[in-house]
N, C-alpha and C positions, 0 to 999 in steps of 0.2 A: 465662427464659420469654419475655421481651419480644423479644429478637432472633429467637427461633424463630417467634413470632407474626408479626413483621414479614416474615420470610422466606416464611411461608405466604401472607400477603396479597399479597406481591410475585409469587409463583407463580400465584395465582389471577388477579391483574391481567394477568399476561403471557398466561395461557391465554385470558382473555377477549379480549385484543387480537388474538391469533392467530386465534381463532374468528371475531371480527368482520372481520378482514382477509380470511379465507377466504370469508365471506359476501359481502363487497364485491366480491371477484374474480369469484365466481359471478354476481353481479348484473351486473357489467360484461360478462362473456362472454355472458350472456343478452341484454343490450341490443345487443351487437355482432351477435349472430346475427339479432336482430329487425330491425336497421337495415342488414343486409347487402344489402338490395335484394330483388328478386323471385327466389324459388327455386321451380323447377318441382316439386321433391320436396315442399316445404312446401305448395305450392298444392294438390297432389293427395292428400297423405298426412296432414298434421296438421290435424285438425278440432277439434271440441269447441265451436264457437261457436253462437250462436242461429241463424245462417243454415244451419249444418250440420243442426241439428235439423229445420228446415223442408225442407231438401233430402232428408233421410231420409224424412220423412213423404210428400213428393211422390213419390219414387222407389218407395216401398213400396206406396202406396195408390192413386195416381192411375191407374196402369196397370190395376189390377183394375177400377176403375169404368169406365174408358174402354172396355175390351174386353168387359165383361159387361153394361153397361147396354142396348145395343141388343137383345140377346137377351132380357133381363129385360123390356123394354118390349113385345116381341112376345108374351111370355107373359101380361103383365098387361093389355095394352091401353094406349093413349096416355094417356087421362084418369087411370086408376088409377096408372099409372107416374109421372106428374107429381105427383099428390097425395101418393103414398107417398114419393117422392124428397124433396119439401119437408118432409114430416112427419118422416121419419127424419133428414134433415139438421138440423132444429131440435133434435130429441131428442139426436142425437149431439153437436152443438155445446154444448148445455147440460151433457151428461155430461162432455165434455172440460173445460168451465169448472170444474165441481165438482172433478174430479180435480186440475186445476192448482192450485186453492185449497188442497187437502190437501197437495200436494207442497210448496208454498211454506210452509205452516204447519210441516210436518215439518222442512224445511231451516232455517227461522229458529230453531226450538227447538234443533236440534243445533248450529248455529253459535254460539248463546249458551253452549253447553258446549265451545266451542273445537274442534269437529269440522270438519276440512277436507274439502271435496268436490272438490278441484282435480283429482285423478286418479281420481275415482269417479263412476260413473253410478248415480243413485238408482233402485232398483227398487221396484215397487209393493208387494211384500210387506214391504219395509223401512218404507214409510210406514204400513202397517197395524200393524206391530210398534211403531213409535214412538208412534202415536196411540191404538191400541186394545189392544195387548198381544200376547203370543206365540201365543195360540191363533188369532187372526186372521192373524198372520204365516204360520202353518202352512197355514191355509186358502188364503190368497193365493198362497203358493208352489206348493201343489198345483194350484190353478187355472191359474197361469202355465205350469207344466210341461205340463199336459194340453193347454192351448190351443196352446202352441208345437209340441207333438208332433203333434197332429192337423192343425194349420195347415200345418206343414212337409210332411206327407204329402199333403195336398190340393194344395199348390203344386207338388210334384214330379209328381203325376199330371196336373195341368192343363198343366204345361210339356210333359210327354211326349205328351199328347193333341194339343197345338198343333203340335209338331214332326212328329208322325206324319202330319198332313195335308199337310205340306210334303215329307216324305221317308218313304215307307212301305216302304222296303227293310228296315227293322227293325220288329219288333213294339213295341207300346206299353210292355210290361214292360221290354224291353231299353233303350228310351229313358229310362224311369224310372231304371234303374240308372245310366245315363250321367249324367243330370242330378244324381242323388244323389251320385255321385263328384265331380262338378265343384263342387257346393255344399258338400261336406264340406271342401274346401280353405280355406274361409273361417275355419276354426279357427286358421289360421296368422296371422290378423290380430291384432296384439297387443292392441288396445283398440278400444272402440266409437268413440273419437276418430279412429281411422285408417280409418274407413268412408267417407271423403269420395269416394274414387275410384269406389266402387261406386255412390254416389248420383249422381255425374256420369254414369256409364254408363247407369244406370236412367232418369234424366231425358232423356238423349239419345235412347235407344230409344223412350221414351214419346212424346217430341215428334215423332220421325220417324213413328211409327205414327199419331198423331193427324192430322198434316198429310196423310199418305198417304190415310187414310180420308176426310178432308174433300175433298181434291182429286179423288179417285176418284169421290166422290158428285156433285161439281159437273160433272165431265167426262161421266160415263156417265148420270147421272140415274136415274130409276126405270125398272124393267122395264115394258114395255107390258102392260097388262091386269092389273097387280098389284092385289090386293084387301087392304085393311087390315081386319083383324078382331080382336076381343078374344080372350081365352083360350077354348080349346075344352074344357078340363077344369079342375075345381076344384083338382086336384093341381098342374097347371101354374101356376095363378094363385098359389098359395101358394109354389111353388118360386121364381117371379120375385120375390115379395114378400120371401121369406127372403134371396134373393141381394142385393137392395138393402139390406136390414137388415144383412147381414154386411159389405158394403162400407163403409157409413157408420158402422156400429159399429166396424169396424176402424180408421176414421179416429180415433175418439174414443180407442181404446186406444193407438194409436201416438202421438197428440199428448200 
């Protein structure tokens, strides 16, 4: 029995050495890939860093605020617009802070259980499941799906309306179909970590729009005889207030 036991121990030792050697080679190859210098594909495709998170927030949210705030201020009036913008900003920042605390708490608990999040993006319903239980997970998942469904429809209609003012050869419904087909191609993106190129495009277009609006305002100035007035109807006032709440609330959700 002794020779057999020694043979088994030798086989286990050999297997461990082979496995260790394979891991060493994988680590060496990974280090070579990382030290190979600047890669254009890596620069545009492989994300997942803290900077990518903020790029995503900016590209998804800043454009909405940039394009909708002027109209919201015209509905609210300047004084109400400034007050509500500051109030919703503080409220949204506080909400984002609380949500971040819960994410960190959930992740720290799972990492103590040796759960790896290297290739996984934590979703809000997972946090609810880990901290409150399965019923809250179901509620959070239902809310997320509903929010994304209606949010995507709103975004498609908004894009179609904007492009209709530029090119009215097609009706708004047709433009909605076109944008829907284009946006549907994002399902081919393998992971959220590969979203970096879209963040760059979004930031580029947002930056261009912001500078265009600022320079046009400086060059042309105000129209002669323009009159600044507050909201003319109560419905318009609450429409503007809801729009600002949606944009700043969207910041908190995205962060």
